[in-house]
C-alpha positions in Angstrom: 123.9 94.7 99.6 122.7 96.7 96.6 121.2 100.1 97.1 117.7 98.5 96.2 117.7 95.5 98.5 118.6 97.6 101.7 116.1 98.3 104.1 114.0 101.6 103.7 112.1 103.4 106.1 110.9 106.6 106.4 109.9 108.8 109.5 106.4 110.3 108.6 105.7 111.9 111.9 107.6 112.8 114.9 105.9 114.4 117.8 107.6 113.3 120.5 110.2 115.8 121.3 108.1 117.6 124.0 107.1 114.8 125.6 110.2 112.7 126.1 111.0 113.2 129.5 107.9 112.0 131.3 107.9 108.9 128.7 108.2 105.3 130.3 106.5 102.6 127.8 107.2 102.4 124.1 104.2 101.1 122.6 104.4 100.0 118.7 101.2 99.6 116.8 101.1 97.8 113.7 99.0 99.1 111.0 97.7 97.4 107.8 94.7 98.3 105.4 92.9 95.1 106.8 93.1 95.3 110.3 95.2 98.4 111.2 92.4 100.7 112.0 90.8 98.2 114.8 93.8 97.5 116.5 95.0 101.5 116.5 91.2 102.0 118.0 91.2 99.1 120.5 94.6 100.5 121.8 93.6 103.9 122.2 90.4 102.8 124.0 91.9 100.2 126.2 95.6 100.2 126.6 97.3 103.8 125.6 98.5 106.0 128.5 99.0 109.8 126.9 100.9 110.8 129.7 103.6 108.1 129.9 103.3 106.0 126.5 105.4 106.7 123.2 103.6 105.3 120.6 105.5 104.0 117.4 102.8 103.5 114.2 104.5 101.4 112.0 103.6 100.3 108.3 105.2 97.7 106.4 104.9 97.7 102.6 106.0 94.5 100.8 108.8 94.7 98.4 107.6 94.5 94.4 108.9 91.6 92.5 108.7 91.3 88.6 106.7 87.9 88.1 109.0 87.1 85.0 112.8 87.1 85.5 113.8 88.2 81.7 111.3 91.5 82.0 112.3 94.9 82.5 109.6 96.0 85.3 111.8 99.1 86.3 109.8 101.8 85.3 106.4 100.0 86.4 107.8 99.3 89.4 109.1 102.6 90.4 105.8 103.7 89.6 103.8 101.2 91.8 106.8 101.8 95.1 106.0 105.3 94.9 102.0 104.8 95.0 102.2 102.4 97.8 104.9 104.6 99.5 102.3 107.8 99.5 99.2 105.4 100.5 101.7 104.1 103.6 102.3 107.8 104.3 98.5 108.8 103.9 97.6 106.1 106.3 100.5 106.8 108.6 99.4 110.6 108.9 95.9 110.0 109.7 96.2 107.8 112.6 99.5 110.1 113.9 97.2 113.1 113.3 94.5 111.3 116.1 97.5 110.9 118.6 98.9 114.4 118.2 95.1 115.8 118.9 95.3 113.9 121.9 98.6 115.2 123.3 100.1 112.0 122.7 103.4 111.3 121.8 104.1 109.4 118.5 106.5 108.5 116.0 104.9 107.1 112.6 107.3 104.8 110.2 106.8 103.3 106.8 108.9 100.4 106.2 109.7 98.1 103.2 110.0 94.5 103.6 108.9 91.5 104.7 106.2 92.4 107.6 107.1 89.7 109.7 110.8 90.7 109.8 110.3 94.3 109.7 108.2 94.6 112.8 110.7 92.3 114.9 113.7 94.3 113.8 112.0 97.7 114.5 110.9 96.2 118.2 114.4 95.4 119.0 115.9 98.4 117.6 113.0 100.8 119.5 113.2 98.5 122.9 109.4 98.1 122.5 107.5 97.3 125.7 104.5 96.1 123.8 103.6 95.4 120.3 99.7 95.9 119.5 98.2 94.3 115.9 95.2 93.2 114.2 94.3 90.0 112.9 93.1 89.5 109.9 91.3 86.3 110.6 92.8 84.0 107.9 91.5 80.6 107.9 93.3 77.7 109.0 94.2 76.9 105.5 95.2 80.4 104.4 97.1 81.1 107.6 99.4 77.5 106.8 99.8 78.3 103.6 100.5 82.2 103.8 101.9 82.2 107.4 100.5 84.6 109.9 102.3 88.1 110.9 100.8 87.8 114.1 101.6 84.5 114.7 105.1 85.0 113.7 105.4 88.4 115.9 104.1 86.6 119.0 106.7 83.6 118.4 109.7 85.9 117.9 109.0 89.2 120.1 110.8 90.2 122.9 108.1 91.8 124.2 104.6 91.1 125.1 102.1 91.1 121.9 98.5 91.9 122.1 96.5 90.6 119.1 93.4 93.0 119.1 90.7 90.5 117.5 88.0 92.6 115.4 84.3 93.4 116.9 81.9 90.4 116.7 84.9 87.9 116.2 83.8 84.4 117.2 86.7 81.7 117.3 83.8 79.1 115.9 83.9 81.2 112.6 
C-alpha cells in the first residue's frame, strides 16, 4: 500500500489519562456535519455516565479522488485535504471541550477513508461497548443509491449501536 493510500488518523484530544482507573465502558460517538451535533447531545443527555465512560469521538473524512484520470490535481487535492482536516479537527475539538468541561474522559480521533469501514475498524480496535450515531434521514431512494452509514454500522458492528433520531422525527416523513 502506498503512503497516500494508507489509513490516516489523528488523535485530536486525549483527556483520559487522569480517569483511566475508573472507566468501565467505551462509548464511541460518530460526528458528522449533518447529524453529529444531535447525536452528541442526545448521548450526553440520555446515555453517557461521566464517572464510568470513556467517550471516543470520531469524524471520518472521505478521500478526495480526482474526477478525470489524466488530470494532475495534486496541489488542489492537498489544499482541499488540508482544509477538510482542519474542519474535522475543529469539529472534534469543539465537542471534546464540552466533555472535558464536564469531567468526562474522552479521545477525539479524525480519520480519512470510507466512513462505514473506518467506523467498524475503530469499534473493533477500541473494543467499543456502544456506538451512538445520528441519522441523516435520507429518503428510501437516496439510501438505496448512496447506502446508509448507520445501516452498515448496525449490520457489521460487534457491539450495540444506537441511532439518535433528530428531534421532531416522524417515520411517516
